[in-house]
C-alpha positions as CSV (number, residue, x, y, z in Angstrom):
1,M,-29.7,-141.8,58.9
2,R,-27.5,-138.5,59.0
3,C,-24.1,-138.8,60.6
4,P,-23.8,-136.8,63.9
5,R,-20.1,-136.0,63.1
6,C,-20.1,-135.1,59.4
7,S,-23.8,-135.1,58.5
8,G,-23.2,-137.7,55.7
9,L,-26.3,-139.6,54.7
10,E,-24.6,-142.9,53.8
11,D,-24.0,-145.5,56.5
12,K,-24.0,-149.1,57.2
13,V,-25.6,-151.1,60.1
14,L,-22.9,-153.2,61.8
15,Q,-25.2,-154.6,64.5
16,S,-28.9,-154.9,65.4
17,R,-30.3,-155.9,68.7
18,I,-33.8,-156.1,69.9
19,S,-34.3,-154.6,73.4
20,Q,-35.2,-157.0,76.3
21,D,-38.9,-155.9,76.3
22,G,-39.1,-156.2,72.6
23,T,-40.4,-152.5,72.1
24,S,-37.2,-151.1,70.4
25,I,-34.3,-152.0,68.2
26,R,-30.7,-150.9,68.9
27,R,-28.4,-150.3,65.8
28,R,-24.8,-149.7,65.6
29,R,-24.0,-147.8,62.5
30,E,-20.9,-146.7,60.7
31,C,-20.8,-143.6,58.6
32,E,-19.4,-144.4,55.0
33,T,-17.9,-140.9,54.7
34,C,-15.9,-140.4,57.9
35,H,-16.1,-143.9,59.5
36,Y,-17.6,-142.6,62.7
37,R,-19.7,-145.3,64.5
38,Y,-22.8,-144.3,66.4
39,T,-25.9,-145.9,67.9
40,T,-29.6,-145.4,66.9
41,Y,-32.7,-146.7,68.4
42,E,-35.8,-147.7,66.5
43,H,-39.2,-147.4,68.3
44,I,-42.8,-147.8,67.2
45,E,-44.3,-144.4,66.8
46,E,-47.6,-144.5,68.9
47,F,-49.9,-141.8,69.9
48,I,-49.1,-140.2,73.3
49,P,-51.6,-137.9,74.9
50,V,-51.0,-134.2,75.3
51,V,-49.4,-133.1,78.7
52,V,-51.7,-130.7,80.7
53,K,-49.3,-128.5,82.9
54,K,-50.1,-127.1,86.4
55,D,-51.0,-123.6,84.8
56,G,-53.4,-125.3,82.3
57,K,-51.2,-125.0,79.3
58,R,-50.9,-127.9,76.9
59,E,-47.9,-129.3,75.3
60,P,-46.8,-132.5,73.5
61,F,-45.4,-135.2,75.5
62,D,-41.7,-135.3,75.1
63,P,-39.8,-138.5,76.1
64,G,-36.6,-136.6,75.9
65,K,-37.7,-134.2,78.5
66,V,-38.6,-137.1,80.9
67,V,-35.2,-138.7,80.3
68,S,-33.4,-135.4,80.8
69,G,-35.1,-135.0,84.2
70,I,-34.4,-138.5,85.3
71,R,-30.7,-138.3,84.2
72,K,-30.2,-135.1,86.2
73,A,-31.7,-136.8,89.3
74,C,-29.4,-139.8,88.7
75,E,-26.3,-137.9,88.1
76,K,-23.3,-139.4,89.8
77,R,-25.5,-142.3,91.1
78,P,-25.2,-146.1,90.1
79,V,-28.0,-146.0,87.8
80,S,-27.5,-147.1,84.2
81,M,-28.9,-145.5,81.1
82,E,-30.6,-148.7,80.3
83,A,-32.5,-148.4,83.7
84,I,-33.5,-144.9,82.7
85,E,-34.6,-146.0,79.3
86,T,-36.6,-148.8,80.9
87,L,-38.2,-146.4,83.3
88,K,-39.2,-144.1,80.4
89,D,-40.6,-146.9,78.4
90,A,-42.6,-148.1,81.2
91,L,-44.0,-144.6,81.9
92,I,-45.1,-144.2,78.2
93,Q,-46.8,-147.6,78.2
94,D,-48.6,-146.7,81.5
95,I,-49.7,-143.2,80.0
96,Q,-50.9,-144.9,76.8
97,S,-52.9,-147.5,78.7
98,K,-54.6,-145.1,81.2
99,W,-55.0,-141.8,79.3
100,D,-56.8,-141.1,76.0
101,R,-56.1,-137.5,74.9
102,E,-54.7,-135.6,77.8
103,V,-52.5,-136.5,80.8
104,P,-51.9,-134.1,83.8
105,S,-48.1,-133.5,84.2
106,S,-48.8,-134.2,88.1
107,Y,-49.5,-137.9,87.0
108,I,-46.3,-138.1,85.1
109,G,-44.3,-136.5,88.0
110,E,-45.8,-138.9,90.5
111,R,-45.2,-142.0,88.3
112,I,-41.5,-140.9,87.9
113,M,-41.0,-140.3,91.6
114,D,-42.6,-143.8,92.3
115,A,-40.3,-145.5,89.9
116,L,-37.1,-143.5,91.3
117,N,-38.0,-144.3,94.8
118,K,-37.8,-148.0,93.9
119,L,-34.6,-147.5,91.8
120,D,-32.5,-145.1,93.8
121,P,-33.6,-143.2,96.9
122,V,-31.1,-140.3,96.6
123,A,-32.3,-139.8,92.9
124,Y,-35.8,-139.8,94.1
125,V,-35.0,-137.1,96.7
126,R,-33.4,-135.0,94.0
127,F,-36.1,-135.4,91.5
128,A,-38.8,-134.6,94.3
129,S,-36.9,-131.5,95.3
130,V,-37.2,-129.9,91.9
131,Y,-40.7,-131.5,91.1
132,R,-42.3,-130.4,94.4
133,E,-40.3,-127.2,94.5
134,F,-38.8,-127.6,98.0
135,A,-38.3,-124.1,99.5
136,D,-35.9,-124.9,102.3
137,V,-33.8,-127.7,104.1
138,N,-36.9,-128.6,106.3
139,E,-38.8,-129.8,103.3
140,F,-35.9,-132.0,102.3
141,M,-35.7,-133.4,105.9
142,D,-39.4,-134.1,105.9
143,E,-39.2,-135.9,102.7
144,I,-36.2,-138.0,103.9
145,K,-37.9,-138.8,107.2
146,G,-41.0,-140.0,105.1
147,L,-38.7,-142.2,103.1
148,R,-37.2,-143.7,106.3
149,R,-40.6,-144.5,107.8
150,V,-41.7,-146.4,104.5
151,R,-38.5,-148.3,104.3
152,N,-38.5,-149.3,107.9
153,K,-42.0,-150.8,107.7
C-alpha cells in the first residue's frame, strides 16, 4: 500500500478489524519510511451494474461519488462516517441484488433519499434539493410539508 504522505511502499499493519456487517476489513497501517499512520479498507470486489443517467449516458458505478453526495448532504449534521459507509454498502448490496447489467440513476437517487429520510431529515432535504433540482423556495417548502405529513402519521 502506498503511503499517502511520502508515497513509500513499505508499511506494517498495526491493527485489523472486520466491519460489523462482515463485508470489509479496516486496517491501521504505519509507513516504515516516514512513520505516518493511516487507515485502509479492504472490500470484496464485486460486479456492479453500469449507471444509466437521465440523459441516457452510461457510466461505471462509483461508490466514491455516492459517499461524496451523502457527505455533502450530511455536512455539519450529527451523522457519522460509519453511518454513511453503512448506507453506501446497503445501497451497493441492494443494486447487486436487483439489477443485472444496468441500473437507472433515478433508482440510486431514490434509494439514497429513502435512507437519508430515516437517518437525518435535514440531510434528506439537502440531498433532495440537489437531486430533484429545486428551482425556488416553494419547492423546498413543499418537500418539508410532505416530510411533516409523513412524520405526523
